[in-house]
N, C-alpha and C positions, 0 to 999 in steps of 0.2 A: 216087849220085842224086841228081836237081837238085829243089832245095825246091819244094814243091808251093806255087802261085800264091794269092794270096788273092784269093779271085774276087769278092769286094765292093770293095775299093779302087778299080780303075779303074769301076766305077758308081755310086758315089756320089754323083755331081753329073748324072745323066743319066738320062732313063727307063731306059735297060737296066739299072737295075737291077734293074727286075722281069724281067730273063730271067739275069740270074746271080744270084739271091740263093741259089737250090741249085740241085745238079747230085746225081745218086743215089750220088758218089762224093764226094764234097765237093773236088770239082779243078775245074782253071779249064774254060771253054767253050772248044770248039772243034772244028770239023768236024762229024762226028756227033753227038759232046756235044751242040753246041748243040738238039738235037734230043728231047734227055732221055737220049741214050744215050751212055757211057763210050766215047773212041776207046780202042781197042789201048791207043795209050802210058799212058792215065789210069790203064788196069787193071793196068798193069805196074808204075806206080810205087804204086800199094797194093799190090801184090803184094811188091812187092821192100818197102816198108815193115813188111806183115807179115811176112817173112822174117826181118828187121831186127830184129825183136821188140816192136814197136809193135800192143798189145793193142787200141786202138781200131782201129785197122785191121782186126787180123784179125776182130774181132767184127763189124763193118760188110761186110768179106768174107764171113764165116759166114753172114748173115742174110741176106745175097743169093744167096746159093750154096740156101739154102735154098726161097727165094722163085722165083728165076727172075728177080728183076727186077734189069735192068742187064748179067746174065753169063748164061752158060748154068745152066741149076737142077742142082743136083747136090746131095743128102742128102748123102751122106759126106763129100763136101769142107766141107758147109758145117758138120758137124760136126765134123770135125776143125779146122778156124778156130777154132771157138768153146771147142772142148777147149783147144787151144794158149791163148787168153786166159784162159778161167777156170782155168786150172792157175799163170798168172801172177797170176790173184787179183782180173780186171776181175767186177765185179760182175754188168754186166748181162749178158755173156755166161756165166755159172754162172747167172742165170735164165733164158734163152735155152736152155740145155743141161735145165734142169729142167722146161720145157715140151717138149722134143724127145721126151724120154724118158719124162714123164708122161701127157702126154696123147693121145701117136698124131697130132697136128696136124699132120707133115710126112710121114707115110708112114715114120716108122724104129721098128724094133720096140720094142716100149714094154719099159721095165727100170725098176720100180719103186727097187729100190737106186738106180742112176745118177739118176733123178730127185729121190731124197730127199738123197743125196749136194749136190747142185749147188746146190737152191735151200734146205737148209740153211747152206752157206759164205756165199749170197750175202744169205739172214735172217740168218747171223753179223754180217755188214757193213754193217746196217742197211735192207739194201734189205727196203721194205717192201711190196712185191708178189710179192715170194719169201716171203715169212714167208706171207702169206696163200694163197698157191698150196700151199704146204706143209701148211697148215692143213685146205686142202679136199682135199688127198692123203692125211693120217691120218685123216682123217673121214670118208673114204668117201664123200663127194664127188662127189669124181674118182677112175674106175678104168682100171688098164690093160686091156684086153680081150683074151679069147684066141680073139675071134671071129674064123670060119676067113673066105677069102675068098668062100665060096657065100652064107655068113649072109649076108655085108655085102652082096651083089648082092640078096639076097632080099629084106632090109630097104628097097633102096634104092629099089627096083622095086613096094615096096608105099606109095611117099611118104614116106619117113624121112628128114628134111634134113640129120640129124647124120651118117646112114651115106651119101648123095647126097655130103655132102663130104671125109666119108672116102675114098668109091671114087673120087670123082673125083680127090683129091688125089694118089692113087695111081695113076691113069692117068696124071696130069700126071708125073709122074716116074719112072713104071715100078716102082716097089718092089711087086712080089708080085704084080703083073700088065701086060700088054704094055703100053708107054707108048703113048698114042691121044690125041693133043689137042683130037679131037673128042669122045670118049667124057667125055673131060676136062671139055669147055667146057660140055656137056649137062647132064652132074651136076653142074657147078658150077651153073650157070645154077637149075637146079631150084631145088636149095638154096638160095639167095642169093634168090629170089624169096620164098620161108620167111620170111626173116627169118636166116638163119644169116650172124652177121657174118666169120666167115674168108671162107666161100665168097664172101660179096661183095667179100672184098680179094682174094682170087684171081683173081678172074674181075676187076676192077679191071685189072690187072695183065698176063693176056691181053689184055682187048681194047687196054691200052695198047700193047702188044706188036705187034699186028698194024694199027696205025693207028688205031684207032675209039676216039679224043679223050674226047669227049663223052660216049657211053657209059662209057667207063673212069672218066671223073669221077664220073658217076652211079652208079657200086657204089662207087667208093673212098670216095665222101664219105658215105654207107651204114654202112661198115663205121667210120670214123674217129670218125661220132657213138656208136658201140654200143664205140668206146674201143679200135679196135684200132692199135695203135702203129705199122707198118708203113705204113699208110693214113694216117694223121697225118700222118706224116712222108712219103708220097708225094701227097698231095693240098697241099700245101705246095709243093711243086715242081711241079705242078700250075697250082697262081695265079701261082707264080712265075715260070713259063713262058707262062702264058696257052694252054695244052691243054687243051681240051677247054672252058675255062672262062676270062673276060674274066679281062687279072693285074691282081690285086690284093694292094698289099701287106701290107695289112693283115691279111687271109686268109693269105695267107702267114706273117707273125709269129704269128696267134695258132696253125693249126694248127703250126706248127715248137715252138712253146713246148707245147703240147699234147703231143707225141713228146718232147720233150725231160725234161718232167718224171716222162715212165715211164721213163727211163734211157738212150734212145735215142742212141746215140755220134754219129750222122752229125746229128741235128739240134740236139746240143749242142754241136758244131763249128760248125754255120752260125750258130746263134745266135752268138755267139763272134767269130766273124767277123767280122759283121753291125754288132754292136754297136761293135766295135774304133774 
């Protein structure tokens, strides 16, 4: 496998730095990747790195598979990547698995045992957010749900933002319901309008995937300001690329830092490379 390029080095002395600060897979810009979409070669490089045991690559690919950002969405593949990294001791992968199993954020079957297992593992390594999440689960502030799809639909139709988000996520990835991007968009948009941070995050990604960059930036920023780490990273990339917003290195660095402080491996690598 050829060495991944340092995509900051060629741009430090020119305005091109704004275009090259970020890429979803933290690889060099070329071809389709210049529009923020990784080329097949770049995806293959990260998959090869993950297969070779690179826990950062496994975690990043797992998160991307969960969200459908840059690669086709596949919840089960996302969980598989995260599990491999988590078993190797990667704290952010452990934390993400805790979220996946403990909150139904991505449409996976809730599993409180697995949620506590991985949150505890991350917490034991000093991951503060995992400790907070574990406390919330143990106190009953967050509970896994045995709600049926029909019950979820009824709540969504009545205007419940959380139900709209959960049902929209299920339609987006085809978990328990037919995959339907139109229904997913409608439900996520309704939830996002009510201030649901994760719906805003997913809506931003969906809009970006169809080229609606200004609208994507609008919803992504709303989610980022509510602390959604994936949106913080994605917003930094939008500011770096000038997609839907004016290119702004200062804002790129700000949102990269916010995401890195929450343990996002892509943001941490980007910051390391930028500051080299």
